[in-house]
One Martini backbone bead per residue (centre of mass of N, CA, C, O) as a GRO file, in nm:
protein
  223
    1MET     BB    1  13.284 -13.882  -6.015
    2HIS     BB    2  13.381 -13.990  -5.745
    3LEU     BB    3  13.523 -13.730  -5.650
    4ARG     BB    4  13.271 -13.554  -5.652
    5LYS     BB    5  13.114 -13.708  -5.432
    6GLN     BB    6  13.322 -13.670  -5.209
    7TRP     BB    7  13.312 -13.363  -5.206
    8LEU     BB    8  13.012 -13.333  -5.138
    9THR     BB    9  13.022 -13.489  -4.871
   10HIS     BB   10  13.219 -13.301  -4.720
   11VAL     BB   11  13.047 -13.044  -4.742
   12LEU     BB   12  12.795 -13.150  -4.589
   13LEU     BB   13  12.935 -13.226  -4.325
   14ALA     BB   14  13.046 -12.947  -4.259
   15SER     BB   15  12.771 -12.800  -4.247
   16CYS     BB   16  12.645 -12.974  -4.021
   17LEU     BB   17  12.858 -12.922  -3.804
   18GLY     BB   18  12.833 -12.612  -3.802
   19THR     BB   19  12.531 -12.603  -3.720
   20SER     BB   20  12.551 -12.765  -3.451
   21ALA     BB   21  12.754 -12.580  -3.314
   22SER     BB   22  12.584 -12.310  -3.328
   23ALA     BB   23  12.319 -12.457  -3.186
   24ALA     BB   24  12.441 -12.468  -2.925
   25PRO     BB   25  12.390 -12.428  -2.608
   26ARG     BB   26  12.426 -12.176  -2.382
   27SER     BB   27  12.558 -12.087  -2.097
   28ASN     BB   28  12.464 -11.954  -1.809
   29PHE     BB   29  12.557 -11.626  -1.657
   30ASP     BB   30  12.603 -11.508  -1.316
   31ALA     BB   31  12.777 -11.263  -1.160
   32PHE     BB   32  12.635 -11.248  -0.885
   33LEU     BB   33  12.642 -11.555  -0.807
   34ALA     BB   34  12.972 -11.553  -0.854
   35ARG     BB   35  13.011 -11.397  -0.606
   36PRO     BB   36  13.230 -11.368  -0.366
   37GLY     BB   37  13.160 -11.388  -0.057
   38SER     BB   38  13.077 -11.177   0.232
   39THR     BB   39  12.843 -10.961   0.406
   40PRO     BB   40  12.771 -10.797   0.664
   41LEU     BB   41  12.551 -10.667   0.849
   42ALA     BB   42  12.451 -10.345   0.930
   43VAL     BB   43  12.265 -10.495   1.145
   44ALA     BB   44  12.233 -10.649   1.414
   45ASP     BB   45  12.029 -10.875   1.557
   46ALA     BB   46  12.002 -10.739   1.833
   47GLN     BB   47  11.917 -10.459   1.726
   48ALA     BB   48  11.674 -10.551   1.564
   49HIS     BB   49  11.522 -10.678   1.804
   50ALA     BB   50  11.499 -10.408   1.966
   51ARG     BB   51  11.311 -10.291   1.711
   52GLY     BB   52  11.112 -10.534   1.620
   53LEU     BB   53  11.307 -10.731   1.453
   54ARG     BB   54  11.338 -11.007   1.204
   55VAL     BB   55  11.585 -11.199   1.055
   56GLU     BB   56  11.545 -11.461   0.836
   57HIS     BB   57  11.690 -11.360   0.566
   58THR     BB   58  11.982 -11.342   0.348
   59GLU     BB   59  12.219 -11.148   0.152
   60THR     BB   60  12.549 -11.207   0.160
   61ARG     BB   61  12.669 -11.033  -0.075
   62LEU     BB   62  12.526 -10.758   0.060
   63GLY     BB   63  12.416 -10.751   0.360
   64VAL     BB   64  12.099 -10.824   0.347
   65PRO     BB   65  11.778 -10.859   0.373
   66SER     BB   66  11.511 -11.085   0.242
   67VAL     BB   67  11.371 -11.133   0.533
   68LEU     BB   68  11.141 -10.922   0.723
   69TRP     BB   69  11.018 -10.898   1.048
   70SER     BB   70  10.741 -10.777   1.235
   71MET     BB   71  10.693 -10.764   1.603
   72GLN     BB   72  10.494 -10.548   1.606
   73SER     BB   73  10.219 -10.434   1.824
   74GLY     BB   74   9.917 -10.252   1.818
   75PRO     BB   75   9.728  -9.964   1.803
   76GLY     BB   76   9.947  -9.778   1.670
   77LEU     BB   77   9.945  -9.961   1.388
   78GLU     BB   78   9.608  -9.916   1.329
   79THR     BB   79   9.590  -9.592   1.213
   80ALA     BB   80   9.646  -9.552   0.906
   81ALA     BB   81   9.364  -9.595   0.773
   82ARG     BB   82   9.212  -9.375   0.943
   83ALA     BB   83   9.411  -9.139   0.827
   84GLY     BB   84   9.428  -9.190   0.498
   85THR     BB   85   9.643  -9.379   0.410
   86ARG     BB   86   9.826  -9.502   0.177
   87PRO     BB   87   9.993  -9.782   0.094
   88GLU     BB   88  10.240  -9.645  -0.025
   89ASP     BB   89  10.303  -9.455   0.214
   90ALA     BB   90  10.327  -9.674   0.431
   91ALA     BB   91  10.558  -9.831   0.297
   92ARG     BB   92  10.766  -9.597   0.286
   93ALA     BB   93  10.772  -9.543   0.589
   94TYR     BB   94  10.878  -9.822   0.672
   95LEU     BB   95  11.133  -9.827   0.493
   96GLY     BB   96  11.260  -9.579   0.629
   97GLN     BB   97  11.299  -9.727   0.911
   98VAL     BB   98  11.476  -9.983   0.755
   99ALA     BB   99  11.706  -9.874   0.564
  100ASP     BB  100  11.975  -9.949   0.716
  101LEU     BB  101  11.953 -10.261   0.658
  102TYR     BB  102  11.986 -10.185   0.327
  103ARG     BB  103  12.178  -9.943   0.275
  104LEU     BB  104  11.984  -9.694   0.295
  105LYS     BB  105  11.804  -9.412   0.213
  106ARG     BB  106  11.536  -9.212   0.212
  107GLU     BB  107  11.579  -9.124  -0.081
  108ASP     BB  108  11.566  -9.412  -0.201
  109VAL     BB  109  11.273  -9.463  -0.113
  110SER     BB  110  11.136  -9.216  -0.253
  111ALA     BB  111  11.260  -9.311  -0.552
  112ALA     BB  112  11.099  -9.560  -0.568
  113PRO     BB  113  10.934  -9.740  -0.787
  114LEU     BB  114  10.615  -9.821  -0.852
  115GLN     BB  115  10.453 -10.130  -0.939
  116ALA     BB  116  10.249 -10.244  -0.700
  117VAL     BB  117   9.903 -10.300  -0.567
  118HIS     BB  118   9.775 -10.526  -0.320
  119GLN     BB  119   9.409 -10.485  -0.289
  120THR     BB  120   9.102 -10.671  -0.191
  121GLY     BB  121   8.989 -10.633   0.132
  122LYS     BB  122   9.155 -10.897   0.192
  123GLY     BB  123   9.412 -10.957   0.364
  124ALA     BB  124   9.692 -10.874   0.223
  125VAL     BB  125   9.908 -10.596   0.175
  126ILE     BB  126  10.092 -10.530  -0.134
  127VAL     BB  127  10.399 -10.354  -0.193
  128THR     BB  128  10.579 -10.275  -0.494
  129PHE     BB  129  10.928 -10.223  -0.555
  130ARG     BB  130  11.146 -10.103  -0.787
  131GLN     BB  131  11.436 -10.098  -1.012
  132ALA     BB  132  11.597  -9.828  -1.200
  133VAL     BB  133  11.828  -9.759  -1.480
  134GLU     BB  134  11.758  -9.548  -1.709
  135GLY     BB  135  11.477  -9.728  -1.748
  136VAL     BB  136  11.608  -9.995  -1.643
  137GLU     BB  137  11.540 -10.287  -1.515
  138VAL     BB  138  11.639 -10.456  -1.233
  139PHE     BB  139  11.744 -10.752  -1.168
  140ARG     BB  140  11.671 -10.866  -0.867
  141SER     BB  141  11.518 -10.567  -0.769
  142GLU     BB  142  11.291 -10.594  -0.506
  143VAL     BB  143  11.018 -10.470  -0.296
  144LYS     BB  144  10.806 -10.613  -0.035
  145VAL     BB  145  10.523 -10.490   0.141
  146VAL     BB  146  10.368 -10.626   0.421
  147MET     BB  147  10.020 -10.585   0.518
  148THR     BB  148   9.755 -10.497   0.661
  149GLN     BB  149   9.447 -10.354   0.634
  150ALA     BB  150   9.570 -10.126   0.841
  151LEU     BB  151   9.881 -10.088   0.761
  152ALA     BB  152  10.048 -10.291   0.909
  153PRO     BB  153  10.343 -10.425   0.956
  154VAL     BB  154  10.493 -10.751   0.868
  155ALA     BB  155  10.682 -10.747   0.597
  156VAL     BB  156  11.002 -10.790   0.411
  157THR     BB  157  11.081 -10.850   0.071
  158GLY     BB  158  11.374 -10.842  -0.039
  159TYR     BB  159  11.565 -10.596  -0.237
  160ARG     BB  160  11.767 -10.286  -0.258
  161ARG     BB  161  11.978 -10.110  -0.431
  162ARG     BB  162  12.199  -9.873  -0.433
  163ALA     BB  163  12.232  -9.591  -0.594
  164SER     BB  164  12.472  -9.499  -0.833
  165SER     BB  165  12.681  -9.292  -0.965
  166PRO     BB  166  12.804  -9.211  -1.249
  167SER     BB  167  13.089  -9.253  -1.405
  168ARG     BB  168  13.377  -9.097  -1.498
  169PRO     BB  169  13.615  -9.040  -1.705
  170GLY     BB  170  13.892  -9.085  -1.516
  171ASN     BB  171  13.772  -8.956  -1.256
  172ALA     BB  172  13.650  -8.690  -1.313
  173PRO     BB  173  13.570  -8.404  -1.205
  174ALA     BB  174  13.343  -8.190  -1.146
  175ARG     BB  175  13.211  -7.914  -1.287
  176THR     BB  176  13.243  -7.580  -1.223
  177PRO     BB  177  13.203  -7.252  -1.279
  178SER     BB  178  13.508  -7.195  -1.189
  179SER     BB  179  13.645  -7.453  -1.359
  180ALA     BB  180  13.545  -7.368  -1.614
  181PRO     BB  181  13.614  -7.289  -1.916
  182ARG     BB  182  13.687  -7.000  -2.086
  183ARG     BB  183  13.579  -6.798  -2.331
  184THR     BB  184  13.684  -6.629  -2.583
  185PRO     BB  185  13.623  -6.350  -2.707
  186TRP     BB  186  13.514  -6.213  -2.984
  187ARG     BB  187  13.714  -6.135  -3.264
  188ARG     BB  188  13.822  -5.940  -3.510
  189ARG     BB  189  13.965  -6.010  -3.791
  190THR     BB  190  14.285  -5.922  -3.916
  191ARG     BB  191  14.444  -5.807  -4.206
  192THR     BB  192  14.745  -5.827  -4.374
  193ARG     BB  193  14.872  -5.639  -4.608
  194ALA     BB  194  15.037  -5.679  -4.878
  195ALA     BB  195  15.287  -5.583  -5.053
  196PRO     BB  196  15.337  -5.443  -5.330
  197ARG     BB  197  15.524  -5.470  -5.609
  198TRP     BB  198  15.583  -5.131  -5.621
  199GLY     BB  199  15.609  -5.033  -5.307
  200ARG     BB  200  15.311  -5.042  -5.207
  201THR     BB  201  15.114  -4.925  -4.946
  202HIS     BB  202  14.849  -4.849  -4.737
  203SER     BB  203  15.005  -4.572  -4.645
  204SER     BB  204  15.109  -4.545  -4.959
  205PRO     BB  205  14.997  -4.413  -5.218
  206TRP     BB  206  14.954  -4.414  -5.545
  207THR     BB  207  15.178  -4.253  -5.773
  208PRO     BB  208  15.345  -4.134  -6.039
  209ALA     BB  209  15.602  -4.053  -5.882
  210ALA     BB  210  15.646  -4.328  -5.744
  211ALA     BB  211  15.673  -4.489  -6.010
  212THR     BB  212  15.924  -4.332  -6.114
  213ARG     BB  213  16.117  -4.409  -5.871
  214CYS     BB  214  16.064  -4.681  -5.963
  215SER     BB  215  16.249  -4.974  -6.027
  216THR     BB  216  16.342  -5.289  -6.140
  217SER     BB  217  16.621  -5.281  -5.970
  218SER     BB  218  16.462  -5.275  -5.724
  219PRO     BB  219  16.391  -5.487  -5.468
  220ALA     BB  220  16.102  -5.371  -5.394
  221CYS     BB  221  16.011  -5.393  -5.721
  222ALA     BB  222  16.028  -5.675  -5.749
  223PRO     BB  223  15.839  -5.950  -5.864
   0.00000   0.00000   0.00000
């Protein structure tokens, strides 16, 4: 009886320890934050300043601005709303002008999915673009364009990574119509008829005379 109690005690302790070990919280790991090194900006600060831009903060891992201010002002930037431009179109147009700072192309800006437009009639107008790969939203990859009520650019916050084409297994080149293998045209399969037991073939029909000439001692007529 005493041994049985000891055995039950060990079993209960083992189960409790196993449960506590499995329930222990796992540490979070972000491969992007653990990425070593830094990448220089695609456009130097002096060049950006000459274009009326000021880089306030950067994402050194990617070498892109995370906060970009527009220092341009004047009546030329206040005509977007009077021209009937939508906030989304104005934001895309401005992102296209500064796309090189984010290592993007205008096609990347045009294909950026729109997430939200904040426009209350007063204060700043904020247009947010997100990034998705095959329908899955990319974490920590969105751009917000801040504009005045007249849709003049004020700032750009966040960043968007350039979409890369999916890799092929073994870096295989893409197939073109000339390099694609051609299918052999369908042909009717023909069967070769086996020679009959008594020396008869499909070219020589069986006749009583042929059967008389054939004997069981002949190798061709052997069963």
